[in-house]
N, CA, C and O atoms as a GROMACS GRO file, in nm:
protein
  556
    1UNK      N    1  -0.100  -0.562  -0.066
    1UNK     CA    2  -0.044  -0.528  -0.123
    1UNK      C    3   0.096  -0.461  -0.062
    1UNK      O    4   0.114  -0.356  -0.002
    2UNK      N    5   0.189  -0.568  -0.103
    2UNK     CA    6   0.336  -0.486  -0.031
    2UNK      C    7   0.463  -0.482  -0.140
    2UNK      O    8   0.430  -0.530  -0.249
    3UNK      N    9   0.581  -0.442  -0.134
    3UNK     CA   10   0.689  -0.483  -0.208
    3UNK      C   11   0.744  -0.526  -0.088
    3UNK      O   12   0.701  -0.506   0.026
    4UNK      N   13   0.871  -0.603  -0.135
    4UNK     CA   14   0.948  -0.673  -0.029
    4UNK      C   15   1.000  -0.644   0.078
    4UNK      O   16   1.023  -0.730   0.164
    5UNK      N   17   1.029  -0.510   0.093
    5UNK     CA   18   1.095  -0.472   0.223
    5UNK      C   19   0.978  -0.475   0.320
    5UNK      O   20   0.986  -0.529   0.430
    6UNK      N   21   0.848  -0.403   0.267
    6UNK     CA   22   0.728  -0.358   0.392
    6UNK      C   23   0.722  -0.532   0.405
    6UNK      O   24   0.771  -0.568   0.512
    7UNK      N   25   0.694  -0.597   0.356
    7UNK     CA   26   0.645  -0.798   0.342
    7UNK      C   27   0.737  -0.830   0.449
    7UNK      O   28   0.680  -0.881   0.546
    8UNK      N   29   0.894  -0.814   0.465
    8UNK     CA   30   0.934  -0.878   0.516
    8UNK      C   31   0.945  -0.805   0.674
    8UNK      O   32   0.965  -0.874   0.774
    9UNK      N   33   0.934  -0.695   0.677
    9UNK     CA   34   0.888  -0.602   0.798
    9UNK      C   35   0.783  -0.680   0.862
    9UNK      O   36   0.799  -0.749   0.963
   10UNK      N   37   0.664  -0.665   0.790
   10UNK     CA   38   0.556  -0.718   0.860
   10UNK      C   39   0.522  -0.841   0.894
   10UNK      O   40   0.461  -0.869   0.997
   11UNK      N   41   0.563  -0.926   0.802
   11UNK     CA   42   0.598  -1.059   0.839
   11UNK      C   43   0.667  -1.122   0.916
   11UNK      O   44   0.641  -1.238   0.948
   12UNK      N   45   0.800  -1.034   0.971
   12UNK     CA   46   0.845  -1.082   1.057
   12UNK      C   47   0.780  -1.027   1.214
   12UNK      O   48   0.840  -1.063   1.315
   13UNK      N   49   0.667  -0.949   1.227
   13UNK     CA   50   0.594  -0.924   1.355
   13UNK      C   51   0.484  -0.984   1.366
   13UNK      O   52   0.462  -1.071   1.450
   14UNK      N   53   0.384  -0.934   1.260
   14UNK     CA   54   0.233  -0.963   1.287
   14UNK      C   55   0.190  -1.093   1.301
   14UNK      O   56   0.084  -1.112   1.360
   15UNK      N   57   0.265  -1.205   1.248
   15UNK     CA   58   0.194  -1.342   1.299
   15UNK      C   59   0.219  -1.382   1.396
   15UNK      O   60   0.149  -1.483   1.406
   16UNK      N   61   0.280  -1.371   1.487
   16UNK     CA   62   0.350  -1.343   1.625
   16UNK      C   63   0.318  -1.270   1.729
   16UNK      O   64   0.349  -1.288   1.846
   17UNK      N   65   0.218  -1.140   1.658
   17UNK     CA   66   0.194  -1.028   1.759
   17UNK      C   67   0.126  -1.108   1.901
   17UNK      O   68   0.076  -1.217   1.931
   18UNK      N   69   0.154  -1.003   1.950
   18UNK     CA   70   0.062  -1.018   2.135
   18UNK      C   71  -0.074  -0.966   2.088
   18UNK      O   72  -0.120  -0.893   2.000
   19UNK      N   73  -0.132  -1.072   2.232
   19UNK     CA   74  -0.296  -1.066   2.181
   19UNK      C   75  -0.346  -0.926   2.182
   19UNK      O   76  -0.434  -0.893   2.103
   20UNK      N   77  -0.299  -0.847   2.261
   20UNK     CA   78  -0.366  -0.731   2.271
   20UNK      C   79  -0.355  -0.642   2.153
   20UNK      O   80  -0.420  -0.539   2.173
   21UNK      N   81  -0.299  -0.644   2.041
   21UNK     CA   82  -0.301  -0.600   1.868
   21UNK      C   83  -0.358  -0.699   1.800
   21UNK      O   84  -0.303  -0.723   1.693
   22UNK      N   85  -0.485  -0.789   1.838
   22UNK     CA   86  -0.552  -0.886   1.741
   22UNK      C   87  -0.600  -0.800   1.672
   22UNK      O   88  -0.560  -0.800   1.555
   23UNK      N   89  -0.691  -0.706   1.704
   23UNK     CA   90  -0.725  -0.600   1.621
   23UNK      C   91  -0.672  -0.591   1.498
   23UNK      O   92  -0.745  -0.624   1.404
   24UNK      N   93  -0.559  -0.552   1.474
   24UNK     CA   94  -0.494  -0.523   1.379
   24UNK      C   95  -0.417  -0.662   1.334
   24UNK      O   96  -0.372  -0.682   1.221
   25UNK      N   97  -0.412  -0.736   1.425
   25UNK     CA   98  -0.289  -0.864   1.386
   25UNK      C   99  -0.420  -0.948   1.285
   25UNK      O  100  -0.391  -0.955   1.166
   26UNK      N  101  -0.528  -0.997   1.316
   26UNK     CA  102  -0.639  -1.032   1.300
   26UNK      C  103  -0.633  -1.039   1.121
   26UNK      O  104  -0.593  -1.136   1.057
   27UNK      N  105  -0.680  -0.914   1.066
   27UNK     CA  106  -0.709  -0.888   0.939
   27UNK      C  107  -0.580  -0.918   0.854
   27UNK      O  108  -0.571  -0.962   0.739
   28UNK      N  109  -0.487  -0.882   0.939
   28UNK     CA  110  -0.320  -0.890   0.846
   28UNK      C  111  -0.314  -1.033   0.860
   28UNK      O  112  -0.238  -1.093   0.783
   29UNK      N  113  -0.376  -1.094   0.940
   29UNK     CA  114  -0.290  -1.250   0.929
   29UNK      C  115  -0.374  -1.328   0.854
   29UNK      O  116  -0.324  -1.422   0.793
   30UNK      N  117  -0.518  -1.302   0.844
   30UNK     CA  118  -0.649  -1.402   0.737
   30UNK      C  119  -0.651  -1.294   0.621
   30UNK      O  120  -0.713  -1.349   0.530
   31UNK      N  121  -0.618  -1.179   0.584
   31UNK     CA  122  -0.683  -1.165   0.452
   31UNK      C  123  -0.520  -1.214   0.360
   31UNK      O  124  -0.411  -1.250   0.406
   32UNK      N  125  -0.569  -1.196   0.217
   32UNK     CA  126  -0.462  -1.248   0.139
   32UNK      C  127  -0.381  -1.111   0.112
   32UNK      O  128  -0.430  -1.000   0.094
   33UNK      N  129  -0.267  -1.139   0.113
   33UNK     CA  130  -0.132  -1.042   0.092
   33UNK      C  131  -0.078  -1.088  -0.042
   33UNK      O  132  -0.059  -1.205  -0.075
   34UNK      N  133  -0.054  -0.965  -0.123
   34UNK     CA  134   0.019  -0.988  -0.303
   34UNK      C  135   0.158  -0.961  -0.215
   34UNK      O  136   0.169  -0.923  -0.099
   35UNK      N  137   0.243  -0.988  -0.298
   35UNK     CA  138   0.388  -0.927  -0.268
   35UNK      C  139   0.473  -0.927  -0.419
   35UNK      O  140   0.485  -1.026  -0.491
   36UNK      N  141   0.522  -0.810  -0.444
   36UNK     CA  142   0.594  -0.755  -0.540
   36UNK      C  143   0.722  -0.780  -0.497
   36UNK      O  144   0.774  -0.716  -0.406
   37UNK      N  145   0.782  -0.881  -0.567
   37UNK     CA  146   0.946  -0.929  -0.527
   37UNK      C  147   1.002  -0.953  -0.617
   37UNK      O  148   0.930  -1.026  -0.684
   38UNK      N  149   1.135  -0.929  -0.688
   38UNK     CA  150   1.191  -0.962  -0.774
   38UNK      C  151   1.305  -1.113  -0.704
   38UNK      O  152   1.350  -1.207  -0.769
   39UNK      N  153   1.321  -1.085  -0.559
   39UNK     CA  154   1.442  -1.170  -0.501
   39UNK      C  155   1.353  -1.232  -0.398
   39UNK      O  156   1.422  -1.293  -0.316
   40UNK      N  157   1.223  -1.239  -0.370
   40UNK     CA  158   1.177  -1.337  -0.259
   40UNK      C  159   1.119  -1.453  -0.396
   40UNK      O  160   1.095  -1.428  -0.514
   41UNK      N  161   1.110  -1.587  -0.314
   41UNK     CA  162   1.069  -1.730  -0.358
   41UNK      C  163   0.958  -1.783  -0.299
   41UNK      O  164   0.952  -1.771  -0.176
   42UNK      N  165   0.853  -1.846  -0.363
   42UNK     CA  166   0.742  -1.950  -0.302
   42UNK      C  167   0.815  -2.043  -0.252
   42UNK      O  168   0.925  -2.076  -0.298
   43UNK      N  169   0.745  -2.105  -0.128
   43UNK     CA  170   0.646  -2.060  -0.039
   43UNK      C  171   0.712  -1.969   0.021
   43UNK      O  172   0.829  -1.972   0.059
   44UNK      N  173   0.572  -1.820   0.039
   44UNK     CA  174   0.606  -1.706   0.124
   44UNK      C  175   0.577  -1.782   0.273
   44UNK      O  176   0.505  -1.882   0.280
   45UNK      N  177   0.646  -1.720   0.391
   45UNK     CA  178   0.600  -1.782   0.500
   45UNK      C  179   0.457  -1.717   0.593
   45UNK      O  180   0.391  -1.778   0.677
   46UNK      N  181   0.442  -1.611   0.559
   46UNK     CA  182   0.334  -1.540   0.602
   46UNK      C  183   0.185  -1.594   0.553
   46UNK      O  184   0.134  -1.548   0.451
   47UNK      N  185   0.130  -1.682   0.621
   47UNK     CA  186   0.017  -1.755   0.554
   47UNK      C  187  -0.102  -1.665   0.496
   47UNK      O  188  -0.144  -1.570   0.562
   48UNK      N  189  -0.156  -1.700   0.365
   48UNK     CA  190  -0.213  -1.627   0.297
   48UNK      C  191  -0.106  -1.525   0.171
   48UNK      O  192  -0.154  -1.468   0.073
   49UNK      N  193  -0.007  -1.525   0.196
   49UNK     CA  194   0.063  -1.423   0.125
   49UNK      C  195   0.093  -1.521  -0.042
   49UNK      O  196   0.076  -1.642  -0.056
   50UNK      N  197   0.128  -1.446  -0.122
   50UNK     CA  198   0.113  -1.492  -0.274
   50UNK      C  199   0.242  -1.373  -0.336
   50UNK      O  200   0.230  -1.253  -0.312
   51UNK      N  201   0.362  -1.428  -0.416
   51UNK     CA  202   0.408  -1.359  -0.479
   51UNK      C  203   0.414  -1.329  -0.646
   51UNK      O  204   0.421  -1.409  -0.740
   52UNK      N  205   0.410  -1.230  -0.646
   52UNK     CA  206   0.388  -1.174  -0.779
   52UNK      C  207   0.471  -1.190  -0.884
   52UNK      O  208   0.573  -1.136  -0.840
   53UNK      N  209   0.504  -1.234  -1.016
   53UNK     CA  210   0.597  -1.214  -1.082
   53UNK      C  211   0.619  -1.075  -1.159
   53UNK      O  212   0.558  -0.970  -1.139
   54UNK      N  213   0.704  -1.096  -1.236
   54UNK     CA  214   0.759  -0.929  -1.306
   54UNK      C  215   0.681  -0.819  -1.344
   54UNK      O  216   0.708  -0.699  -1.334
   55UNK      N  217   0.562  -0.884  -1.398
   55UNK     CA  218   0.457  -0.796  -1.432
   55UNK      C  219   0.355  -0.729  -1.311
   55UNK      O  220   0.237  -0.760  -1.294
   56UNK      N  221   0.389  -0.686  -1.278
   56UNK     CA  222   0.336  -0.584  -1.116
   56UNK      C  223   0.200  -0.548  -1.193
   56UNK      O  224   0.093  -0.606  -1.173
   57UNK      N  225   0.217  -0.454  -1.275
   57UNK     CA  226   0.091  -0.351  -1.346
   57UNK      C  227  -0.023  -0.447  -1.370
   57UNK      O  228  -0.137  -0.438  -1.323
   58UNK      N  229   0.029  -0.546  -1.456
   58UNK     CA  230  -0.064  -0.634  -1.534
   58UNK      C  231  -0.138  -0.787  -1.398
   58UNK      O  232  -0.235  -0.863  -1.404
   59UNK      N  233  -0.057  -0.771  -1.323
   59UNK     CA  234  -0.114  -0.867  -1.233
   59UNK      C  235  -0.248  -0.791  -1.144
   59UNK      O  236  -0.361  -0.839  -1.132
   60UNK      N  237  -0.197  -0.655  -1.087
   60UNK     CA  238  -0.289  -0.567  -1.027
   60UNK      C  239  -0.405  -0.506  -1.113
   60UNK      O  240  -0.495  -0.450  -1.050
   61UNK      N  241  -0.414  -0.511  -1.244
   61UNK     CA  242  -0.540  -0.474  -1.332
   61UNK      C  243  -0.573  -0.583  -1.345
   61UNK      O  244  -0.696  -0.572  -1.342
   62UNK      N  245  -0.546  -0.708  -1.360
   62UNK     CA  246  -0.661  -0.871  -1.326
   62UNK      C  247  -0.714  -0.870  -1.205
   62UNK      O  248  -0.830  -0.908  -1.189
   63UNK      N  249  -0.632  -0.824  -1.095
   63UNK     CA  250  -0.697  -0.814  -0.960
   63UNK      C  251  -0.809  -0.726  -0.934
   63UNK      O  252  -0.898  -0.748  -0.851
   64UNK      N  253  -0.799  -0.626  -1.010
   64UNK     CA  254  -0.900  -0.472  -0.998
   64UNK      C  255  -1.012  -0.526  -1.049
   64UNK      O  256  -1.121  -0.496  -1.000
   65UNK      N  257  -1.001  -0.625  -1.170
   65UNK     CA  258  -1.120  -0.662  -1.243
   65UNK      C  259  -1.226  -0.792  -1.172
   65UNK      O  260  -1.341  -0.824  -1.201
   66UNK      N  261  -1.141  -0.839  -1.081
   66UNK     CA  262  -1.213  -0.922  -0.973
   66UNK      C  263  -1.327  -0.863  -0.921
   66UNK      O  264  -1.329  -0.742  -0.899
   67UNK      N  265  -1.439  -0.946  -0.893
   67UNK     CA  266  -1.516  -0.912  -0.802
   67UNK      C  267  -1.451  -0.950  -0.611
   67UNK      O  268  -1.413  -1.060  -0.571
   68UNK      N  269  -1.457  -0.821  -0.527
   68UNK     CA  270  -1.415  -0.898  -0.437
   68UNK      C  271  -1.380  -0.749  -0.349
   68UNK      O  272  -1.426  -0.640  -0.382
   69UNK      N  273  -1.308  -0.768  -0.254
   69UNK     CA  274  -1.274  -0.642  -0.146
   69UNK      C  275  -1.159  -0.559  -0.227
   69UNK      O  276  -1.078  -0.614  -0.303
   70UNK      N  277  -1.165  -0.406  -0.197
   70UNK     CA  278  -1.060  -0.324  -0.188
   70UNK      C  279  -0.906  -0.382  -0.210
   70UNK      O  280  -0.863  -0.481  -0.151
   71UNK      N  281  -0.840  -0.314  -0.293
   71UNK     CA  282  -0.694  -0.363  -0.276
   71UNK      C  283  -0.633  -0.230  -0.204
   71UNK      O  284  -0.667  -0.113  -0.217
   72UNK      N  285  -0.531  -0.289  -0.122
   72UNK     CA  286  -0.449  -0.133  -0.067
   72UNK      C  287  -0.332  -0.168  -0.036
   72UNK      O  288  -0.303  -0.279   0.010
   73UNK      N  289  -0.258  -0.083  -0.058
   73UNK     CA  290  -0.088  -0.110  -0.052
   73UNK      C  291  -0.065  -0.020   0.089
   73UNK      O  292  -0.109   0.092   0.114
   74UNK      N  293   0.001  -0.087   0.154
   74UNK     CA  294   0.106  -0.043   0.287
   74UNK      C  295   0.201  -0.003   0.247
   74UNK      O  296   0.254  -0.050   0.147
   75UNK      N  297   0.252   0.102   0.318
   75UNK     CA  298   0.400   0.111   0.265
   75UNK      C  299   0.457   0.130   0.145
   75UNK      O  300   0.434   0.238   0.092
   76UNK      N  301   0.529   0.050   0.085
   76UNK     CA  302   0.604  -0.017  -0.027
   76UNK      C  303   0.585   0.101  -0.129
   76UNK      O  304   0.499   0.071  -0.212
   77UNK      N  305   0.638   0.225  -0.149
   77UNK     CA  306   0.627   0.327  -0.214
   77UNK      C  307   0.676   0.322  -0.374
   77UNK      O  308   0.624   0.386  -0.466
   78UNK      N  309   0.790   0.228  -0.385
   78UNK     CA  310   0.818   0.161  -0.492
   78UNK      C  311   0.706   0.095  -0.573
   78UNK      O  312   0.686   0.123  -0.691
   79UNK      N  313   0.643   0.016  -0.512
   79UNK     CA  314   0.532  -0.018  -0.527
   79UNK      C  315   0.397   0.067  -0.589
   79UNK      O  316   0.315   0.037  -0.676
   80UNK      N  317   0.409   0.169  -0.515
   80UNK     CA  318   0.311   0.243  -0.498
   80UNK      C  319   0.351   0.355  -0.634
   80UNK      O  320   0.268   0.398  -0.715
   81UNK      N  321   0.426   0.371  -0.634
   81UNK     CA  322   0.496   0.474  -0.775
   81UNK      C  323   0.497   0.388  -0.891
   81UNK      O  324   0.479   0.446  -0.998
   82UNK      N  325   0.520   0.221  -0.896
   82UNK     CA  326   0.461   0.151  -1.004
   82UNK      C  327   0.332   0.171  -1.041
   82UNK      O  328   0.302   0.208  -1.154
   83UNK      N  329   0.252   0.150  -0.952
   83UNK     CA  330   0.087   0.147  -0.951
   83UNK      C  331   0.038   0.301  -1.034
   83UNK      O  332  -0.037   0.322  -1.129
   84UNK      N  333   0.107   0.379  -0.958
   84UNK     CA  334   0.076   0.523  -1.015
   84UNK      C  335   0.093   0.534  -1.155
   84UNK      O  336  -0.008   0.567  -1.217
   85UNK      N  337   0.215   0.511  -1.231
   85UNK     CA  338   0.252   0.537  -1.376
   85UNK      C  339   0.197   0.420  -1.416
   85UNK      O  340   0.263   0.374  -1.509
   86UNK      N  341   0.109   0.355  -1.388
   86UNK     CA  342   0.010   0.260  -1.464
   86UNK      C  343  -0.135   0.293  -1.457
   86UNK      O  344  -0.221   0.217  -1.499
   87UNK      N  345  -0.157   0.400  -1.405
   87UNK     CA  346  -0.286   0.443  -1.365
   87UNK      C  347  -0.396   0.346  -1.291
   87UNK      O  348  -0.516   0.328  -1.309
   88UNK      N  349  -0.325   0.306  -1.222
   88UNK     CA  350  -0.379   0.170  -1.172
   88UNK      C  351  -0.420   0.200  -1.011
   88UNK      O  352  -0.438   0.106  -0.933
   89UNK      N  353  -0.432   0.336  -0.970
   89UNK     CA  354  -0.477   0.390  -0.841
   89UNK      C  355  -0.618   0.462  -0.840
   89UNK      O  356  -0.657   0.557  -0.908
   90UNK      N  357  -0.674   0.399  -0.756
   90UNK     CA  358  -0.797   0.517  -0.728
   90UNK      C  359  -0.781   0.605  -0.639
   90UNK      O  360  -0.813   0.718  -0.675
   91UNK      N  361  -0.739   0.594  -0.530
   91UNK     CA  362  -0.745   0.717  -0.466
   91UNK      C  363  -0.659   0.654  -0.364
   91UNK      O  364  -0.645   0.532  -0.350
   92UNK      N  365  -0.607   0.739  -0.299
   92UNK     CA  366  -0.467   0.759  -0.172
   92UNK      C  367  -0.510   0.772  -0.033
   92UNK      O  368  -0.558   0.883  -0.009
   93UNK      N  369  -0.506   0.713   0.039
   93UNK     CA  370  -0.541   0.746   0.166
   93UNK      C  371  -0.382   0.750   0.244
   93UNK      O  372  -0.305   0.656   0.259
   94UNK      N  373  -0.363   0.926   0.294
   94UNK     CA  374  -0.243   0.968   0.362
   94UNK      C  375  -0.264   0.992   0.472
   94UNK      O  376  -0.383   1.006   0.501
   95UNK      N  377  -0.151   1.009   0.594
   95UNK     CA  378  -0.158   1.063   0.718
   95UNK      C  379  -0.030   1.130   0.698
   95UNK      O  380   0.082   1.080   0.686
   96UNK      N  381  -0.073   1.276   0.695
   96UNK     CA  382   0.032   1.416   0.681
   96UNK      C  383   0.028   1.438   0.850
   96UNK      O  384  -0.067   1.452   0.927
   97UNK      N  385   0.173   1.434   0.873
   97UNK     CA  386   0.232   1.433   1.011
   97UNK      C  387   0.240   1.574   1.031
   97UNK      O  388   0.170   1.605   0.935
   98UNK      N  389   0.273   1.688   1.085
   98UNK     CA  390   0.298   1.794   1.133
   98UNK      C  391   0.424   1.790   1.155
   98UNK      O  392   0.455   1.845   1.261
   99UNK      N  393   0.549   1.726   1.072
   99UNK     CA  394   0.683   1.723   1.141
   99UNK      C  395   0.720   1.745   0.989
   99UNK      O  396   0.653   1.708   0.893
  100UNK      N  397   0.847   1.817   0.985
  100UNK     CA  398   0.956   1.846   0.855
  100UNK      C  399   1.084   1.766   0.899
  100UNK      O  400   1.157   1.804   0.990
  101UNK      N  401   1.101   1.670   0.836
  101UNK     CA  402   1.249   1.613   0.831
  101UNK      C  403   1.339   1.630   0.754
  101UNK      O  404   1.443   1.568   0.779
  102UNK      N  405   1.334   1.714   0.639
  102UNK     CA  406   1.380   1.761   0.550
  102UNK      C  407   1.426   1.640   0.467
  102UNK      O  408   1.526   1.640   0.396
  103UNK      N  409   1.364   1.563   0.480
  103UNK     CA  410   1.431   1.458   0.379
  103UNK      C  411   1.312   1.314   0.405
  103UNK      O  412   1.216   1.311   0.483
  104UNK      N  413   1.356   1.211   0.315
  104UNK     CA  414   1.286   1.074   0.317
  104UNK      C  415   1.264   1.003   0.172
  104UNK      O  416   1.313   1.036   0.064
  105UNK      N  417   1.177   0.896   0.202
  105UNK     CA  418   1.125   0.834   0.042
  105UNK      C  419   1.023   0.933  -0.009
  105UNK      O  420   0.935   0.982   0.063
  106UNK      N  421   1.038   0.955  -0.121
  106UNK     CA  422   0.904   1.011  -0.228
  106UNK      C  423   0.797   0.918  -0.238
  106UNK      O  424   0.820   0.802  -0.273
  107UNK      N  425   0.674   0.961  -0.209
  107UNK     CA  426   0.583   0.863  -0.295
  107UNK      C  427   0.572   0.911  -0.392
  107UNK      O  428   0.543   0.812  -0.458
  108UNK      N  429   0.572   1.007  -0.474
  108UNK     CA  430   0.560   1.037  -0.594
  108UNK      C  431   0.665   1.059  -0.682
  108UNK      O  432   0.745   1.145  -0.644
  109UNK      N  433   0.692   0.992  -0.816
  109UNK     CA  434   0.805   1.013  -0.877
  109UNK      C  435   0.815   1.143  -0.934
  109UNK      O  436   0.713   1.206  -0.964
  110UNK      N  437   0.959   1.200  -0.955
  110UNK     CA  438   0.958   1.336  -1.035
  110UNK      C  439   0.959   1.311  -1.177
  110UNK      O  440   1.067   1.307  -1.235
  111UNK      N  441   0.837   1.293  -1.248
  111UNK     CA  442   0.824   1.232  -1.373
  111UNK      C  443   0.766   1.342  -1.450
  111UNK      O  444   0.747   1.312  -1.567
  112UNK      N  445   0.728   1.470  -1.415
  112UNK     CA  446   0.651   1.547  -1.480
  112UNK      C  447   0.533   1.540  -1.524
  112UNK      O  448   0.492   1.623  -1.604
  113UNK      N  449   0.454   1.435  -1.478
  113UNK     CA  450   0.280   1.415  -1.510
  113UNK      C  451   0.232   1.518  -1.424
  113UNK      O  452   0.295   1.559  -1.327
  114UNK      N  453   0.112   1.563  -1.465
  114UNK     CA  454   0.006   1.593  -1.398
  114UNK      C  455  -0.096   1.509  -1.366
  114UNK      O  456  -0.167   1.457  -1.452
  115UNK      N  457  -0.114   1.483  -1.193
  115UNK     CA  458  -0.216   1.386  -1.167
  115UNK      C  459  -0.292   1.441  -1.100
  115UNK      O  460  -0.239   1.448  -0.989
  116UNK      N  461  -0.419   1.503  -1.098
  116UNK     CA  462  -0.489   1.560  -1.034
  116UNK      C  463  -0.603   1.493  -0.943
  116UNK      O  464  -0.694   1.416  -0.975
  117UNK      N  465  -0.559   1.559  -0.791
  117UNK     CA  466  -0.668   1.469  -0.705
  117UNK      C  467  -0.777   1.527  -0.677
  117UNK      O  468  -0.773   1.648  -0.695
  118UNK      N  469  -0.891   1.477  -0.632
  118UNK     CA  470  -1.000   1.554  -0.544
  118UNK      C  471  -1.015   1.481  -0.430
  118UNK      O  472  -1.042   1.361  -0.426
  119UNK      N  473  -0.989   1.590  -0.288
  119UNK     CA  474  -1.003   1.567  -0.152
  119UNK      C  475  -1.132   1.468  -0.152
  119UNK      O  476  -1.210   1.529  -0.225
  120UNK      N  477  -1.181   1.379  -0.122
  120UNK     CA  478  -1.278   1.323  -0.081
  120UNK      C  479  -1.350   1.328   0.081
  120UNK      O  480  -1.469   1.336   0.110
  121UNK      N  481  -1.220   1.318   0.179
  121UNK     CA  482  -1.271   1.336   0.318
  121UNK      C  483  -1.098   1.382   0.368
  121UNK      O  484  -0.987   1.359   0.320
  122UNK      N  485  -1.141   1.449   0.476
  122UNK     CA  486  -1.058   1.479   0.543
  122UNK      C  487  -1.070   1.541   0.717
  122UNK      O  488  -1.134   1.640   0.752
  123UNK      N  489  -0.986   1.444   0.808
  123UNK     CA  490  -1.028   1.502   0.929
  123UNK      C  491  -0.867   1.542   0.996
  123UNK      O  492  -0.778   1.481   0.938
  124UNK      N  493  -0.831   1.612   1.081
  124UNK     CA  494  -0.726   1.659   1.161
  124UNK      C  495  -0.743   1.563   1.315
  124UNK      O  496  -0.853   1.533   1.361
  125UNK      N  497  -0.652   1.536   1.359
  125UNK     CA  498  -0.643   1.417   1.498
  125UNK      C  499  -0.581   1.518   1.568
  125UNK      O  500  -0.517   1.614   1.526
  126UNK      N  501  -0.618   1.473   1.727
  126UNK     CA  502  -0.560   1.520   1.844
  126UNK      C  503  -0.429   1.610   1.829
  126UNK      O  504  -0.417   1.732   1.846
  127UNK      N  505  -0.321   1.500   1.787
  127UNK     CA  506  -0.183   1.557   1.762
  127UNK      C  507  -0.179   1.610   1.653
  127UNK      O  508  -0.061   1.628   1.621
  128UNK      N  509  -0.286   1.663   1.538
  128UNK     CA  510  -0.229   1.748   1.450
  128UNK      C  511  -0.209   1.707   1.301
  128UNK      O  512  -0.213   1.780   1.202
  129UNK      N  513  -0.186   1.566   1.310
  129UNK     CA  514  -0.210   1.496   1.183
  129UNK      C  515  -0.328   1.524   1.084
  129UNK      O  516  -0.424   1.588   1.127
  130UNK      N  517  -0.327   1.488   0.973
  130UNK     CA  518  -0.441   1.527   0.886
  130UNK      C  519  -0.430   1.388   0.808
  130UNK      O  520  -0.348   1.337   0.732
  131UNK      N  521  -0.550   1.354   0.861
  131UNK     CA  522  -0.594   1.206   0.758
  131UNK      C  523  -0.649   1.241   0.611
  131UNK      O  524  -0.772   1.251   0.604
  132UNK      N  525  -0.604   1.253   0.536
  132UNK     CA  526  -0.681   1.269   0.406
  132UNK      C  527  -0.719   1.147   0.293
  132UNK      O  528  -0.631   1.063   0.276
  133UNK      N  529  -0.843   1.134   0.218
  133UNK     CA  530  -0.847   1.016   0.124
  133UNK      C  531  -0.870   1.134  -0.014
  133UNK      O  532  -0.946   1.232  -0.020
  134UNK      N  533  -0.789   1.088  -0.096
  134UNK     CA  534  -0.781   1.143  -0.214
  134UNK      C  535  -0.824   1.071  -0.339
  134UNK      O  536  -0.773   0.961  -0.361
  135UNK      N  537  -0.914   1.121  -0.424
  135UNK     CA  538  -0.970   1.036  -0.525
  135UNK      C  539  -0.856   1.100  -0.654
  135UNK      O  540  -0.806   1.212  -0.666
  136UNK      N  541  -0.846   0.996  -0.724
  136UNK     CA  542  -0.785   1.026  -0.893
  136UNK      C  543  -0.886   1.086  -0.944
  136UNK      O  544  -0.995   1.031  -0.958
  137UNK      N  545  -0.862   1.203  -0.977
  137UNK     CA  546  -0.956   1.296  -1.128
  137UNK      C  547  -0.925   1.216  -1.234
  137UNK      O  548  -0.813   1.170  -1.256
  138UNK      N  549  -1.058   1.195  -1.323
  138UNK     CA  550  -1.061   1.148  -1.434
  138UNK      C  551  -0.968   1.221  -1.527
  138UNK      O  552  -0.960   1.343  -1.516
  139UNK      N  553  -0.902   1.160  -1.614
  139UNK     CA  554  -0.867   1.275  -1.744
  139UNK      C  555  -0.911   1.317  -1.837
  139UNK      O  556  -0.849   1.401  -1.903
   0.00000   0.00000   0.00000
């Protein structure tokens, strides 16, 4: 699942990626892609891409009820925030880099809602980044 900006960025590169990047390009180019956008229109150029309408939360809730693969959001902080607000996120997979930039996009909105997470798995890379999987705790 992608928001518009992430979709446009990835769609401009991965369909024509060099062969040495096939390990990433192959799945991205063959798996279904769902795009949340109010400005794009069908048909989307990247093969396997579908455009969601205005009710993104409803579309994701329907997809989650279907049998099949897990749904993943890549980038797309606005989409992620919408899914969190509608309790449609089961877990977060985060890469926390040992860098302080003093700003940037927020993953979580400052809405005052307490959302408890449980660390499922974590590992530190050789560069000091922490790869973490957090599950949403039941309310």
